[in-house]
Every structure is written in C-alpha cells, then in structure tokens.
C-alpha positions in Angstrom: -8.0 -28.7 -0.5 -4.5 -28.5 0.6 -3.4 -25.9 3.4 -1.5 -23.0 2.9 1.4 -24.2 5.4 2.5 -27.4 6.0 5.1 -28.2 9.4 5.2 -23.9 9.6 6.3 -23.9 5.7 4.7 -22.0 3.3 3.0 -24.1 0.8 4.0 -22.0 -2.4 2.7 -24.8 -4.7 -0.5 -25.7 -3.0 -1.3 -21.7 -3.5 -0.2 -21.6 -6.8 -2.0 -24.3 -8.2 -5.2 -22.7 -6.4 -4.4 -19.3 -8.0 -4.3 -20.4 -12.0 -5.8 -18.6 -14.3 -6.7 -15.4 -12.0 -5.1 -12.0 -11.9 -4.3 -10.2 -8.3 -3.9 -6.6 -8.9 -2.4 -4.3 -5.9 -3.2 -0.8 -6.1 -1.9 1.9 -4.0 1.4 3.5 -2.7 4.8 1.9 -2.6 3.4 0.3 0.9 1.5 -2.2 -1.6 4.2 -1.9 -3.9 6.3 -3.7 -1.0 3.9 -6.1 -0.4 3.6 -6.5 -4.2 7.2 -7.2 -4.7 7.0 -9.7 -1.3 4.0 -11.6 -3.1 6.0 -12.3 -6.0 9.3 -13.6 -4.3 7.0 -15.5 -2.2 5.7 -17.2 -5.2 8.2 -16.7 -7.7 10.5 -20.0 -7.0 7.5 -22.6 -7.1 6.0 -21.5 -10.8 7.8 -23.7 -13.2 7.9 -22.1 -16.6 8.1 -18.8 -18.0 7.5 -15.8 -15.8 7.8 -12.5 -16.9 8.2 -9.0 -14.9 7.7 -5.9 -16.6 6.0 -3.1 -17.0 2.3 -2.8 -18.8 1.6 0.3 -21.5 0.7 2.7 -18.4 4.0 3.3 -16.8 2.2 3.0 -13.6 1.5 -1.0 -14.0 4.3 -3.2 -13.1 3.3 -7.0 -14.1 3.9 -10.6 -13.1 3.2 -13.1 -15.3 3.1 -17.0 -15.6 2.3 -18.3 -18.7 2.0 -22.1 -17.3 -0.5 -21.5 -14.8 -1.9 -18.1 -16.5 -1.6 -16.3 -13.4 -1.0 -12.3 -13.4 0.4 -10.6 -10.2 0.5 -7.1 -10.8 0.8 -3.4 -9.1 -0.7 -0.4 -10.0 0.6 3.0 -8.8 -1.9 5.2 -7.2 -1.0 6.4 -3.8 -4.0 8.7 -3.2 -6.5 6.5 -5.3 -7.7 9.4 -7.1 -5.6 11.9 -9.4 -3.2 13.3 -8.1 0.3 15.4 -8.4 2.2 12.0 -7.1 0.8 9.9 -9.9 4.3 9.4 -12.0 6.0 6.5 -10.2 9.4 7.7 -11.4 8.7 11.3 -10.4 6.3 11.2 -7.6 8.6 13.3 -5.1 6.4 16.5 -4.0 6.5 18.7 -0.7 2.4 19.3 -1.0 -0.5 17.1 -1.7 -2.5 18.1 -4.8 -5.7 15.8 -6.0 -8.5 16.4 -8.4 -10.8 14.5 -5.8 -13.7 13.0 -7.8 -11.3 11.7 -11.0 -11.0 8.3 -10.9 -12.1 6.9 -14.1 -8.9 7.2 -16.1 -6.5 5.2 -14.0 -9.6 3.0 -12.8 -9.9 1.6 -16.5 -6.9 -0.6 -15.3 -8.1 -1.8 -12.4 -11.9 -3.2 -13.5 -10.2 -6.6 -15.4 -8.7 -8.0 -12.1 -10.1 -11.0 -10.0 -9.0 -9.9 -7.2 -8.0 -6.3 -6.2 -5.9 -5.3 -3.1 -6.1 -1.5 -2.1 -4.1 0.6 0.2 -3.8 4.1 0.7 -3.1 5.8 4.1 0.3 7.3 4.2 0.3 10.2 1.4 -3.2 11.7 3.4 -1.1 12.3 6.5 0.2 15.7 6.1 -2.2 17.9 7.4 -3.2 20.1 4.4 -4.5 18.9 1.0 -5.1 21.2 -1.9 -7.8 20.5 -4.2 -7.8 21.4 -7.9 -11.3 23.6 -8.3 -10.7 23.6 -12.5 -9.6 21.5 -15.4 -5.4 21.6 -15.5 -2.1 21.0 -14.6 -2.1 19.1 -10.8 1.4 20.7 -10.8 2.1 23.9 -8.8 0.6 26.1 -11.3 0.5 30.1 -9.9 -2.8 29.8 -12.1 -4.5 27.1 -10.8 -7.5 27.6 -9.0 -7.2 25.4 -5.3 -9.0 24.9 -2.3 -7.0 23.6 0.8 -8.6 21.7 2.6 -7.4 19.4 6.1 -6.5 15.4 5.6 -9.2 14.1 7.0 -11.9 16.0 4.9 -9.9 15.1 2.0 -9.2 11.7 2.9 -12.8 11.1 3.7 -13.9 12.7 -0.6 -11.5 10.4 -1.9 -12.8 7.3 -0.1 -16.1 8.4 -1.0 -14.9 8.9 -4.9 -13.1 5.4 -4.8 -16.2 3.6 -3.3 -18.7 5.5 -5.7 -16.7 3.9 -8.7 -16.2 0.3 -7.0 -20.1 0.1 -6.0 -20.5 1.1 -10.0 -17.6 -0.9 -12.2 -17.1 -4.1 -9.6 -18.9 -7.2 -9.7 -18.3 -8.0 -6.0 -19.8 -11.9 -7.4 -16.8 -12.2 -9.6 -14.2 -9.6 -7.9 -12.7 -10.1 -4.7 -12.0 -6.5 -2.7 -9.7 -6.1 -0.3 -8.5 -2.8 1.3 -5.0 -3.1 3.7 -5.2 -1.7 6.9 -2.1 1.2 7.7 1.1 0.0 8.7 3.2 1.6 11.5 6.1 3.8 11.1 8.5 4.3 13.6 10.0 7.8 13.6 10.6 8.3 17.5 12.9 6.0 18.9 12.4 7.5 22.8 8.4 6.1 22.7 9.9 2.5 23.0 12.9 4.2 25.4 15.2 4.6 22.8 17.4 7.5 22.5 16.5 11.2 21.9 16.7 11.7 17.7 16.8 8.0 17.4 14.4 6.1 14.9 14.4 2.9 13.6 17.8 2.8 13.0 19.9 0.3 14.2 16.9 -1.7 15.8 17.0 -5.2 16.2 14.3 -6.5 18.2 11.0 -5.3 17.9 8.5 -3.7 20.7 8.5 -6.5 23.4 5.2 -4.8 25.6 3.3 -5.1 22.0 -0.1 -5.1 23.4 0.0 -1.6 25.0 2.6 0.0 22.4 1.6 2.4 20.1 3.4 4.3 17.9 2.1 8.4 17.3 2.0 8.1 13.6 -0.9 5.8 13.8 -3.5 8.3 13.1 -7.0 6.6 14.8 -9.8 9.4 13.1 -8.3 8.1 9.2 -8.9 4.3 9.9 -12.3 5.2 11.6 -13.0 7.1 8.4 -12.0 3.8 6.2 -14.0 1.9 8.5 -17.0 3.9 7.9 -16.5 4.0 4.2 -16.0 0.5 4.0 -19.2 -0.3 6.3 -21.1 2.0 3.7 -20.4 -0.2 0.9 -21.3 -3.2 2.5 -24.5 -2.1 3.1 -24.9 -1.2 -0.4 -24.0 -5.4 -1.4 -20.2 -4.9 -1.8 -17.9 -6.1 0.9 -14.5 -5.2 0.7 -12.5 -7.0 3.4 -9.6 -4.8 5.3 -6.6 -6.7 6.4 -6.0 -5.1 9.6 -2.0 -5.2 10.0 -2.4 -1.9 11.8 -1.6 -3.6 15.4 0.2 -6.5 13.8 3.2 -3.8 13.0 3.2 -2.0 16.1 5.9 -3.5 17.5 8.5 -4.5 14.6 10.5 -1.4 14.7 13.4 -3.8 13.8 11.9 -4.4 10.2 12.6 -1.4 8.3 14.7 -0.7 5.8 16.3 2.2 7.2 19.4 2.8 5.0 19.2 0.0 2.7 17.4 1.3 0.0 17.4 2.8 -2.9 17.7 7.2 -2.6 16.3 9.5 -5.0 18.2 11.9 -4.8 22.2 12.5 -3.3 22.7 12.0 0.7 23.7 15.4 2.7 26.8 15.4 4.4 24.9 15.3 7.3 23.2 12.4 6.6 26.1 11.1 5.2 27.4 11.3 9.3 24.0 10.7 11.6 22.4 8.0 9.2 19.1 7.9 11.1 18.3 11.3 9.4 18.3 9.3 5.9 16.8 6.6 7.6 13.2 4.6 6.0 11.1 4.0 9.1 8.0 3.0 6.9 9.2 0.6 4.1 9.9 -3.0 5.1 12.9 -5.0 4.3 12.0 -8.6 2.4 11.7 -11.0 3.3 10.1 -9.9 6.3 7.2 -8.2 7.9 5.1 -8.0 4.4 5.7 -11.6 4.0 2.9 -12.0 6.9 0.3 -9.7 5.3 0.4 -11.9 2.0 -0.2 -15.3 4.0 -3.1 -13.2 5.5 -4.6 -12.0 2.5 -4.0 -14.8 0.9 -5.6 -16.9 3.7 -8.8 -15.0 2.4 -8.4 -14.9 -0.6 -8.4 -19.0 -0.8 -10.8 -19.5 1.9 
C-alpha cells in the first residue's frame, strides 16, 4: 500500500489510483464547498485524460469527473441538510432561517449512490432563532405561512434527527463510508487574540501562537455536543459516521481566511470600501491552505 505522503509531499497519484471507480460526495454548506474545491485542486493535476467540471441536472449539484479513472468528486448544496429557505445555491442570502424540519427526502435522492458521503452543517444554525414551517407551502417569508419559532439548539437537534433517520434507513454502511466534518473557527474579534478593537481576521499574517488554550468565541460547544450525541446514537444502531474533528485545528488560523479576496454578492458600501474589515470574510478559507489539511485527514480515513 502506497503512503499518502512521501518526504512530506502529498502523493496525489497514489490517492487517485486508490479512488478509482468511486464517487465522493460532499453535502452541506459553503465550507463543505470550500473543502470540495480544495480536494479537486489537490488531485486535478495528477489525474490524466479527460476531466469535466460542471453542474448536474439539479442546480445544487456541482460535479467533477475523471473518465480515465471513473472517479467522481461532487458537491451538493444543502446548508441545513433539511429543506430551508437557503436551498438555492445561487440565491441563498437570507436574513433569517426558515426550515421544513422533517423534509429531507427530495434532496437526498441525489446522495444515495455515493461511495463516500461527507456531510457538514453548523454555521447556518448559529442564528439564535429558527422558524419551523408548520404547513405545506413556500419556505420564503410568506405572511400567510404558519411558523413556529424555536431556538437554534432545538432546531439543530431536530434537523440532525431527521438526517440521522434518513441515514439509518437509506445508507448501507457496509458499502458507503460516512463522514461528518466538525465545526470550523471564525475569527471575527481581533481583541480575543490581543489585536485591535473592532478588528477581525483582516490583515492577519500569522496564526495564534498559544493554540492549546485559545478558543475563539464563535465556536459553540453546545452545538458540537448535539452533533456528538446524534452520531453516538447512530453508531449504537450500527451506522458509524466518522467525525473529522477540525475545530481545534482551525482555532489558531486567524491568518488563513479569504478576507476581502472573495466574490461579493452585492456592491460594497462606501464604508466597507474605506474600512475593509467591514467586508472581510473570516469564515471561509484561502486555497491552497487550511482545507487541504482537512482533506489530508479525510483521505487518511477513507484509504486506511
């Protein structure tokens, strides 16, 4: 068995050979898309022959294909896993969160044929309240729609219950490897690491040195506990979902975010142009960069 690394260099050719005839599907939000893009970049140059990148019949499905190796590395946009008002990847910017908490089957039909499923869902649940749709109809803010407002912890737990029931019913763990990516750090408050007031990740060029004790305030331990409990319950039923714990790994990397070097979905305000911290993205990550390490860990589990 060839190692993933040789003299500290990533052995892409060895990985590609061992992924032959397999389909990897990332399912989740834009951080899973960040990781999907990282995976493609890591393997693209080592794959000979025809390679295709595009969209599937469902506009939320983004695909990468190698015809020579019959490898698929795909991403499916499902930021809250269950149905939500953010389910259209090209038009998902909303001020609130509205979900149909028990509805997952429609989108999950695109997941069942994968050999390797890599889920994530965390950042979209950090708003303090989530609206649950109580009747059939639009997931948009329809004044005639009936909603129940619950706190984000209860909503997250209910959504993971729906996801776990689907996983237990529809996924054969003897044929499909299952993973769930842990929460990643955001670096919104520079004063937490001794930086300036009102600052964030913008302009940071070095990681936090005291990594063992540092934890940024955006990491919600209660939500991580809810995820751990859900995965433990699934494991007791015979379905092992391996969590890839990258939470502590990302705590120190205030220097790794895209900041202002990103696509903007709206024109910047005059204030944002003058004060770049206001427009900085301190959630997503530069490539090459931190997500490459997540994929090295993921591939080590997949190919062990």
